[in-house]
C-alpha positions as a Markdown table, in Angstrom:
| # | Residue | x | y | z |
|---|---|---|---|---|
| 1 | Met | 11.4 | -5.2 | 21.0 |
| 2 | Gln | 10.5 | -7.9 | 23.5 |
| 3 | His | 7.5 | -8.4 | 25.4 |
| 4 | Glu | 6.3 | -9.8 | 28.4 |
| 5 | Leu | 3.3 | -11.9 | 28.9 |
| 6 | Glu | 0.5 | -10.8 | 31.7 |
| 7 | Thr | 0.5 | -13.3 | 33.6 |
| 8 | Thr | -2.0 | -13.5 | 36.3 |
| 9 | Thr | -6.0 | -12.2 | 35.9 |
| 10 | Thr | -5.7 | -9.5 | 37.8 |
| 11 | Asn | -3.8 | -7.6 | 35.1 |
| 12 | Ile | -7.3 | -8.1 | 32.8 |
| 13 | Ala | -9.2 | -5.6 | 35.2 |
| 14 | Lys | -6.1 | -2.9 | 34.6 |
| 15 | Arg | -7.0 | -3.4 | 30.7 |
| 16 | Arg | -10.3 | -1.4 | 30.9 |
| 17 | Arg | -8.7 | 1.9 | 30.0 |
| 18 | Ile | -6.1 | 0.8 | 27.8 |
| 19 | Leu | -7.6 | -1.1 | 24.9 |
| 20 | Asn | -9.5 | 0.4 | 22.5 |
| 21 | Asn | -7.9 | 3.5 | 23.2 |
| 22 | Asn | -7.0 | 4.9 | 19.5 |
| 23 | Thr | -6.8 | 8.6 | 19.5 |
| 24 | Val | -7.9 | 8.2 | 16.0 |
| 25 | Val | -10.3 | 5.8 | 14.8 |
| 26 | Cys | -11.9 | 4.7 | 11.0 |
| 27 | Gly | -15.2 | 4.3 | 10.0 |
| 28 | Trp | -16.1 | 2.5 | 6.7 |
| 29 | Ala | -14.8 | 5.9 | 4.6 |
| 30 | His | -14.7 | 8.3 | 7.5 |
| 31 | Ser | -12.3 | 9.1 | 10.4 |
| 32 | Val | -12.4 | 11.0 | 13.8 |
| 33 | Ala | -9.2 | 12.0 | 15.2 |
| 34 | Leu | -9.7 | 13.0 | 19.3 |
| 35 | Leu | -6.8 | 16.4 | 19.4 |
| 36 | Ser | -4.9 | 17.3 | 22.6 |
| 37 | Asp | -7.5 | 19.9 | 23.6 |
| 38 | Asn | -10.0 | 17.4 | 23.9 |
| 39 | Thr | -11.8 | 18.4 | 21.0 |
| 40 | Val | -12.4 | 16.1 | 17.7 |
| 41 | Arg | -12.1 | 16.3 | 13.7 |
| 42 | Ser | -13.8 | 14.5 | 11.3 |
| 43 | Trp | -13.1 | 14.2 | 7.6 |
| 44 | Gly | -14.0 | 11.7 | 4.7 |
| 45 | Asn | -17.5 | 10.5 | 3.6 |
| 46 | Asn | -20.2 | 12.9 | 4.7 |
| 47 | Gly | -22.8 | 11.1 | 2.6 |
| 48 | Leu | -24.7 | 10.6 | 6.0 |
| 49 | Asn | -23.6 | 13.4 | 8.1 |
| 50 | Gln | -20.4 | 11.9 | 9.6 |
| 51 | Cys | -18.6 | 14.8 | 9.4 |
| 52 | Asp | -21.1 | 17.3 | 10.2 |
| 53 | Pro | -19.8 | 20.3 | 11.8 |
| 54 | Val | -21.9 | 19.5 | 15.2 |
| 55 | His | -19.0 | 17.9 | 16.1 |
| 56 | Leu | -16.9 | 20.6 | 16.2 |
| 57 | Thr | -18.9 | 21.8 | 19.0 |
| 58 | Phe | -17.8 | 18.9 | 21.4 |
| 59 | Thr | -15.5 | 19.6 | 24.2 |
| 60 | Asn | -14.1 | 17.6 | 27.2 |
| 61 | Val | -13.7 | 14.6 | 25.0 |
| 62 | Ile | -11.7 | 11.3 | 26.1 |
| 63 | Gln | -12.6 | 8.7 | 23.6 |
| 64 | Val | -14.1 | 8.4 | 20.4 |
| 65 | Asp | -15.5 | 5.2 | 18.0 |
| 66 | Cys | -17.0 | 4.7 | 14.7 |
| 67 | Gly | -19.6 | 2.6 | 13.4 |
| 68 | Glu | -19.8 | 2.2 | 9.5 |
| 69 | Tyr | -21.5 | 6.0 | 9.4 |
| 70 | His | -21.7 | 7.0 | 12.4 |
| 71 | Ser | -19.5 | 8.1 | 15.8 |
| 72 | Val | -19.5 | 8.4 | 19.3 |
| 73 | Ala | -17.8 | 10.8 | 21.6 |
| 74 | Leu | -17.3 | 10.1 | 25.0 |
| 75 | Leu | -17.0 | 13.2 | 27.0 |
| 76 | Ser | -15.0 | 13.3 | 30.7 |
| 77 | Asp | -18.2 | 14.0 | 32.8 |
| 78 | Gly | -19.5 | 9.9 | 31.5 |
| 79 | Thr | -21.8 | 11.6 | 28.8 |
| 80 | Ile | -21.9 | 11.0 | 24.9 |
| 81 | Arg | -22.5 | 12.3 | 22.0 |
| 82 | Cys | -23.1 | 10.9 | 18.2 |
| 83 | Trp | -23.0 | 12.0 | 14.8 |
| 84 | Gly | -23.5 | 10.6 | 11.4 |
| 85 | Asp | -26.1 | 8.4 | 10.2 |
| 86 | Asn | -29.3 | 7.7 | 12.0 |
| 87 | Thr | -31.0 | 5.4 | 9.9 |
| 88 | His | -30.9 | 2.6 | 12.3 |
| 89 | Asn | -31.3 | 5.1 | 15.8 |
| 90 | Gln | -27.8 | 5.2 | 16.2 |
| 91 | Cys | -27.9 | 8.9 | 17.2 |
| 92 | Thr | -30.7 | 8.1 | 18.9 |
| 93 | His | -29.8 | 7.5 | 22.5 |
| 94 | Pro | -30.9 | 7.7 | 26.1 |
| 95 | Ala | -29.1 | 10.3 | 28.4 |
| 96 | Phe | -26.7 | 8.3 | 29.6 |
| 97 | Thr | -24.4 | 9.2 | 32.6 |
| 98 | Asn | -21.0 | 7.2 | 33.8 |
| 99 | Val | -20.3 | 5.8 | 30.9 |
| 100 | Ile | -16.4 | 4.7 | 30.5 |
| 101 | Gln | -15.9 | 3.0 | 26.9 |
| 102 | Ile | -17.9 | 3.3 | 23.9 |
| 103 | Val | -17.9 | 0.8 | 21.0 |
| 104 | Cys | -19.6 | 0.7 | 17.3 |
| 105 | Gly | -20.4 | -2.1 | 15.6 |
| 106 | Ala | -21.7 | -1.3 | 11.9 |
| 107 | Tyr | -24.9 | 0.0 | 12.8 |
| 108 | His | -25.0 | -0.2 | 16.4 |
| 109 | Ser | -22.9 | 1.1 | 19.4 |
| 110 | Val | -22.6 | 0.1 | 22.9 |
| 111 | Val | -21.7 | 1.8 | 25.7 |
| 112 | Leu | -20.0 | 0.1 | 29.3 |
| 113 | Phe | -20.8 | 1.6 | 32.5 |
| 114 | Ala | -18.4 | 2.5 | 35.6 |
| 115 | Asn | -20.3 | -0.6 | 37.3 |
| 116 | Gly | -19.5 | -2.5 | 35.0 |
| 117 | Thr | -23.1 | -3.4 | 32.9 |
| 118 | Val | -23.8 | -2.3 | 29.3 |
| 119 | Lys | -26.5 | -0.9 | 27.5 |
| 120 | Cys | -26.3 | -0.9 | 23.6 |
| 121 | Trp | -29.0 | 1.1 | 20.6 |
| 122 | Gly | -29.0 | 1.3 | 17.4 |
| 123 | Asp | -30.2 | -1.2 | 14.9 |
| 124 | Asn | -31.3 | -4.3 | 16.2 |
| 125 | Ser | -32.6 | -6.5 | 12.8 |
| 126 | Glu | -29.6 | -9.3 | 14.5 |
| 127 | Arg | -30.5 | -9.0 | 18.0 |
| 128 | Gln | -27.6 | -6.6 | 18.4 |
| 129 | Cys | -29.6 | -5.0 | 21.2 |
| 130 | His | -31.4 | -8.3 | 22.3 |
| 131 | Arg | -32.1 | -7.9 | 26.3 |
| 132 | Thr | -29.4 | -10.4 | 27.2 |
| 133 | His | -26.8 | -7.9 | 27.4 |
| 134 | Asn | -28.9 | -6.0 | 30.7 |
| 135 | Thr | -28.1 | -9.1 | 32.4 |
| 136 | Tyr | -24.1 | -8.7 | 32.4 |
| 137 | Thr | -22.2 | -7.8 | 35.3 |
| 138 | Asp | -18.8 | -7.2 | 35.9 |
| 139 | Val | -17.8 | -5.9 | 32.1 |
| 140 | Val | -14.2 | -4.4 | 31.9 |
| 141 | Glu | -13.9 | -4.3 | 27.9 |
| 142 | Leu | -16.2 | -4.4 | 24.8 |
| 143 | Val | -15.6 | -4.9 | 21.6 |
| 144 | Cys | -18.1 | -5.2 | 18.0 |
| 145 | Gly | -18.0 | -7.1 | 15.2 |
| 146 | Arg | -20.4 | -5.7 | 12.2 |
| 147 | Tyr | -24.1 | -7.4 | 13.9 |
| 148 | His | -22.4 | -9.0 | 16.7 |
| 149 | Ser | -20.6 | -7.9 | 20.1 |
| 150 | Val | -18.4 | -9.4 | 23.1 |
| 151 | Ala | -18.1 | -8.6 | 26.6 |
| 152 | Leu | -14.8 | -9.3 | 28.7 |
| 153 | Leu | -15.5 | -10.0 | 32.4 |
| 154 | Ala | -13.2 | -9.2 | 35.1 |
| 155 | Asn | -13.1 | -13.3 | 35.9 |
| 156 | Gly | -11.4 | -13.4 | 32.4 |
| 157 | Thr | -14.8 | -14.9 | 30.5 |
| 158 | Val | -16.7 | -13.4 | 27.6 |
| 159 | Lys | -20.2 | -13.0 | 26.8 |
| 160 | Cys | -21.5 | -12.1 | 23.7 |
| 161 | Trp | -24.7 | -11.3 | 21.6 |
| 162 | Gly | -26.4 | -10.5 | 18.3 |
| 163 | Asp | -25.8 | -11.9 | 15.1 |
| 164 | Asn | -25.1 | -15.9 | 15.1 |
| 165 | Asn | -26.0 | -16.6 | 11.6 |
| 166 | Tyr | -22.3 | -17.5 | 11.5 |
| 167 | Asn | -22.0 | -19.1 | 15.0 |
| 168 | Gln | -20.4 | -15.4 | 16.4 |
| 169 | Cys | -22.2 | -16.5 | 19.3 |
| 170 | His | -21.4 | -20.3 | 19.9 |
| 171 | Pro | -21.3 | -21.7 | 23.2 |
| 172 | Lys | -17.7 | -22.7 | 22.5 |
| 173 | His | -17.1 | -18.9 | 23.5 |
| 174 | Arg | -18.3 | -19.7 | 27.0 |
| 175 | Thr | -15.4 | -22.1 | 27.9 |
| 176 | Phe | -12.5 | -19.4 | 27.4 |
| 177 | Thr | -11.0 | -18.4 | 30.8 |
| 178 | Asn | -8.0 | -16.1 | 31.5 |
| 179 | Val | -9.1 | -14.2 | 28.4 |
| 180 | Lys | -7.2 | -10.6 | 28.4 |
| 181 | Gln | -8.1 | -9.1 | 24.9 |
| 182 | Val | -10.8 | -9.4 | 22.4 |
| 183 | Val | -10.9 | -8.4 | 18.3 |
| 184 | Cys | -13.7 | -9.0 | 16.2 |
| 185 | Gly | -13.7 | -9.7 | 12.8 |
| 186 | Glu | -16.9 | -9.0 | 10.5 |
| 187 | Tyr | -18.7 | -12.3 | 11.4 |
| 188 | His | -15.7 | -13.9 | 13.4 |
| 189 | Ser | -14.0 | -13.3 | 17.0 |
| 190 | Val | -10.5 | -13.8 | 18.6 |
| 191 | Ala | -9.4 | -13.8 | 22.4 |
| 192 | Leu | -6.4 | -13.7 | 23.3 |
| 193 | Leu | -5.5 | -15.5 | 26.6 |
| 194 | Leu | -3.2 | -14.8 | 29.5 |
| 195 | Asp | -0.7 | -17.3 | 28.4 |
| 196 | Gly | 0.2 | -15.9 | 25.0 |
| 197 | Thr | -2.4 | -18.2 | 23.4 |
| 198 | Ile | -5.6 | -17.4 | 21.2 |
| 199 | Gln | -9.1 | -19.0 | 20.5 |
| 200 | Cys | -11.4 | -17.9 | 17.8 |
| 201 | Trp | -15.0 | -19.0 | 17.3 |
| 202 | Gly | -17.5 | -17.6 | 14.4 |
| 203 | Asp | -17.6 | -17.9 | 10.5 |
| 204 | Ser | -14.5 | -19.8 | 9.2 |
| 205 | Glu | -16.1 | -19.7 | 5.4 |
| 206 | His | -12.4 | -18.5 | 5.1 |
| 207 | Asp | -10.5 | -19.9 | 7.3 |
| 208 | Gln | -11.0 | -17.2 | 10.3 |
| 209 | Cys | -11.0 | -20.0 | 13.0 |
| 210 | Asn | -9.1 | -22.7 | 11.1 |
| 211 | Ser | -7.1 | -24.7 | 13.5 |
| 212 | Leu | -3.5 | -23.1 | 12.4 |
| 213 | Tyr | -4.0 | -20.1 | 15.3 |
| 214 | Lys | -3.5 | -23.3 | 17.6 |
| 215 | Thr | 0.2 | -23.2 | 17.4 |
| 216 | Phe | 1.0 | -19.6 | 17.7 |
| 217 | Thr | 2.4 | -19.3 | 21.2 |
| 218 | Asn | 3.9 | -15.8 | 23.0 |
| 219 | Val | 1.1 | -13.8 | 21.3 |
| 220 | Ile | 0.8 | -10.2 | 23.0 |
| 221 | Gln | -2.1 | -8.3 | 20.9 |
| 222 | Val | -4.6 | -9.7 | 17.9 |
| 223 | Ala | -6.3 | -7.9 | 14.9 |
| 224 | Cys | -9.0 | -9.0 | 12.7 |
| 225 | Gly | -9.8 | -7.5 | 9.1 |
| 226 | Ala | -13.1 | -8.7 | 7.4 |
| 227 | Phe | -12.0 | -12.3 | 6.9 |
| 228 | His | -8.7 | -12.5 | 8.3 |
| 229 | Ser | -6.6 | -12.3 | 11.3 |
| 230 | Val | -3.1 | -11.0 | 12.4 |
| 231 | Ala | -1.4 | -12.0 | 16.0 |
| 232 | Leu | 1.6 | -10.2 | 17.0 |
| 233 | Met | 4.5 | -12.2 | 18.8 |
| 234 | Ser | 6.2 | -11.1 | 21.7 |
| 235 | Asn | 9.7 | -11.5 | 19.6 |
| 236 | Gly | 8.3 | -8.9 | 17.0 |
| 237 | Thr | 7.2 | -11.3 | 14.6 |
| 238 | Val | 3.4 | -11.7 | 12.7 |
| 239 | Gln | 1.4 | -14.4 | 12.0 |
| 240 | Cys | -1.7 | -14.2 | 9.9 |
| 241 | Trp | -4.5 | -16.9 | 9.1 |
| 242 | Gly | -8.1 | -16.5 | 7.6 |
| 243 | Glu | -8.8 | -15.3 | 4.0 |
| 244 | Asp | -5.5 | -15.4 | 1.2 |
| 245 | Glu | -7.9 | -14.2 | -1.6 |
| 246 | His | -5.9 | -11.0 | -1.6 |
| 247 | Asp | -2.4 | -11.8 | -0.1 |
| 248 | Gln | -3.8 | -10.8 | 3.2 |
| 249 | Cys | -2.0 | -13.9 | 4.8 |
| 250 | Gln | 0.7 | -14.4 | 2.0 |
| 251 | Phe | 3.8 | -15.9 | 3.9 |
| 252 | Lys | 6.5 | -13.9 | 1.5 |
| 253 | His | 4.8 | -10.2 | 3.1 |
| 254 | His | 4.2 | -10.8 | 7.0 |
| 255 | Arg | 6.5 | -13.4 | 7.7 |
| 256 | Thr | 9.7 | -11.7 | 7.1 |
| 257 | Leu | 8.7 | -8.7 | 9.3 |
| 258 | Thr | 10.9 | -8.1 | 12.8 |
| 259 | Gly | 10.4 | -5.3 | 15.1 |
| 260 | Val | 6.9 | -5.2 | 15.2 |
| 261 | Ile | 5.1 | -3.3 | 18.1 |
| 262 | Gln | 1.7 | -2.8 | 16.8 |
| 263 | Ile | -0.4 | -4.0 | 13.8 |
| 264 | Ala | -3.7 | -2.9 | 12.6 |
| 265 | Cys | -6.3 | -4.6 | 9.7 |
| 266 | Gly | -8.6 | -2.9 | 7.0 |
| 267 | Ser | -11.1 | -5.3 | 5.8 |
| 268 | Tyr | -8.4 | -6.8 | 3.2 |
| 269 | His | -5.3 | -5.5 | 4.0 |
| 270 | Ser | -2.6 | -5.1 | 7.1 |
| 271 | Val | -0.5 | -2.9 | 8.3 |
| 272 | Ala | 2.5 | -3.1 | 10.7 |
| 273 | Leu | 4.4 | -0.6 | 12.7 |
| 274 | Arg | 7.6 | -1.3 | 13.3 |
| 275 | Asn | 9.9 | -0.2 | 16.2 |
| 276 | Asp | 11.8 | 2.2 | 14.5 |
| 277 | Gly | 8.7 | 3.9 | 13.9 |
| 278 | Thr | 8.2 | 2.7 | 9.8 |
| 279 | Leu | 5.5 | 0.9 | 8.2 |
| 280 | Gln | 4.8 | -1.9 | 6.7 |
| 281 | Cys | 1.5 | -2.8 | 4.3 |
| 282 | Trp | 0.4 | -6.0 | 2.9 |
| 283 | Gly | -2.6 | -7.7 | 1.3 |
| 284 | Cys | -5.1 | -6.0 | -1.4 |
| 285 | Asn | -3.7 | -3.2 | -3.2 |
| 286 | Trp | -7.1 | -2.6 | -5.7 |
| 287 | Asn | -7.1 | 1.0 | -3.7 |
| 288 | Lys | -4.0 | 2.0 | -3.1 |
| 289 | Gln | -4.0 | 0.1 | 0.5 |
| 290 | Cys | -0.6 | -0.8 | 0.1 |
| 291 | Asp | 0.8 | 1.8 | -2.3 |
| 292 | Thr | 4.3 | 2.6 | -1.4 |
| 293 | Ile | 4.0 | 5.9 | -0.2 |
| 294 | Tyr | 3.4 | 4.7 | 2.9 |
| 295 | Lys | 7.3 | 3.9 | 2.9 |
| 296 | Ser | 8.1 | 7.7 | 3.2 |
| 297 | Phe | 6.3 | 8.2 | 6.5 |
| 298 | Ala | 8.8 | 8.3 | 10.0 |
| 299 | Asp | 7.8 | 8.2 | 13.2 |
| 300 | Val | 5.0 | 6.9 | 13.3 |
| 301 | Ile | 3.3 | 5.7 | 16.4 |
| 302 | Gln | -0.1 | 4.2 | 15.6 |
| 303 | Val | -1.9 | 3.2 | 13.0 |
| 304 | Val | -5.3 | 2.4 | 12.1 |
| 305 | Cys | -7.6 | 1.1 | 9.1 |
| 306 | Gly | -10.5 | 1.9 | 7.9 |
| 307 | Asp | -12.1 | -0.6 | 5.0 |
| 308 | Asp | -10.0 | 0.2 | 2.2 |
| 309 | Tyr | -7.2 | 3.0 | 3.7 |
| 310 | Ser | -5.3 | 3.8 | 6.5 |
| 311 | Val | -4.6 | 6.4 | 8.5 |
| 312 | Ala | -1.0 | 7.1 | 10.5 |
| 313 | Leu | -0.2 | 8.9 | 13.6 |
| 314 | Leu | 3.7 | 10.4 | 14.0 |
| 315 | Asn | 4.9 | 11.6 | 16.7 |
| 316 | Asn | 4.6 | 15.2 | 16.2 |
| 317 | Gly | 0.6 | 15.1 | 16.2 |
| 318 | Thr | 0.1 | 15.1 | 12.6 |
| 319 | Leu | -1.2 | 12.7 | 10.3 |
| 320 | Gln | -0.8 | 10.7 | 7.3 |
| 321 | Cys | -3.6 | 8.9 | 5.2 |
| 322 | Trp | -3.2 | 6.3 | 2.0 |
| 323 | Gly | -5.5 | 4.0 | 0.1 |
| 324 | Asn | -9.5 | 4.8 | -1.4 |
| 325 | His | -9.6 | 8.3 | -2.0 |
| 326 | Glu | -13.2 | 7.8 | -3.3 |
| 327 | Tyr | -15.3 | 9.5 | -0.6 |
| 328 | His | -12.8 | 11.9 | 0.7 |
| 329 | Gln | -10.4 | 9.6 | 3.3 |
| 330 | Cys | -7.2 | 10.7 | 2.2 |
| 331 | Asp | -8.5 | 14.3 | 1.6 |
| 332 | Pro | -5.5 | 17.2 | 2.5 |
| 333 | Ile | -7.5 | 18.4 | 5.0 |
| 334 | His | -6.2 | 15.7 | 7.4 |
| 335 | Arg | -3.0 | 17.1 | 6.8 |
| 336 | Thr | -4.0 | 20.2 | 8.5 |
| 337 | Ile | -4.7 | 18.6 | 11.8 |
| 338 | Thr | -1.6 | 19.3 | 14.1 |
| 339 | Asn | -2.3 | 18.6 | 17.3 |
| 340 | Val | -4.0 | 15.5 | 17.5 |
| 341 | Lys | -3.9 | 13.6 | 20.9 |
| 342 | Leu | -0.6 | 11.5 | 21.6 |
| 343 | Pro | -1.4 | 7.8 | 23.1 |
| 344 | Ser | 0.3 | 6.5 | 25.9 |
| 345 | Pro | 3.5 | 3.6 | 24.8 |
| 346 | His | 1.1 | 1.1 | 26.4 |
| 347 | Asp | -2.0 | 2.2 | 24.2 |
| 348 | Asn | -0.7 | 0.9 | 20.7 |
| 349 | Thr | -4.1 | -1.1 | 20.2 |
| 350 | Thr | -6.4 | -1.6 | 17.3 |
| 351 | Val | -10.1 | -2.2 | 16.2 |
| 352 | Leu | -11.3 | -3.1 | 12.9 |
| 353 | Leu | -14.0 | -0.2 | 11.9 |
| 354 | Trp | -15.8 | -0.4 | 9.3 |
């Protein structure tokens, strides 16, 4: 499948409600599905109330996101609901209104308001909620790494705040222009530019910001694992760079792929969705993240990853899970969910979740 690159900065603002609009999202070991009736269902690890029945009472939900052990739902009236771990005040927030996007780091969350400003709450041990973010305006998109956050502005530039121990907020990012997408790994970030090239900054201990990425052109989507990244090209092929300890970047796996329309990353594995509705996985298989069961799935329209498991949304609104089951991430309960909201054809994007 061929894809056209965006060429004007006006398209950046148009993406406000396109990115981060998965109808299934994953935390470290729990998942949340947004249903067609605008309610939500959670399954997986419930050790910190990630699947507390309180979420079953929420109605008019239009977006969901997960941190490591907590979840946030955005309602159609611009308010939010949180549930799960509250150790770092992840579920203690002001009565926000006029919210249009929610994103989660490991233990903090960020909201984007209709007026282009942002607010944070939760863990502030690495300045994730430092007041610097209060000065930002004209924000159109938000993403989070583990302990840092990135805002995409309407003029195609980016702003970062939070943990800078690995240069996640290095001034380098201030030189980028014409950015249309940003994604975050644990401690690094990747920006996709309007001309189909990419820029990386942050931790490079595992070559996450190795200059290899500078050779890529015609990129239309990027995704990050913990310490590796994947780029989807306009011709339906993929390129990987970063840590390869678990075969995340093994050439024999990803360089033979064609017809790819979406990519997703767990911490140490990756999944590609092809235009025929089938999947291909590569990387770490310690917990059956790449178990061949996924090859039996057909008519997949979206895929997302948790730490060491994956979830596929089928075009009939049902789900399939595979990978680590230690915390019930793949509990059969997910097979009883039959009315997951289907994303529009342009919503096949991905975010690394914990």
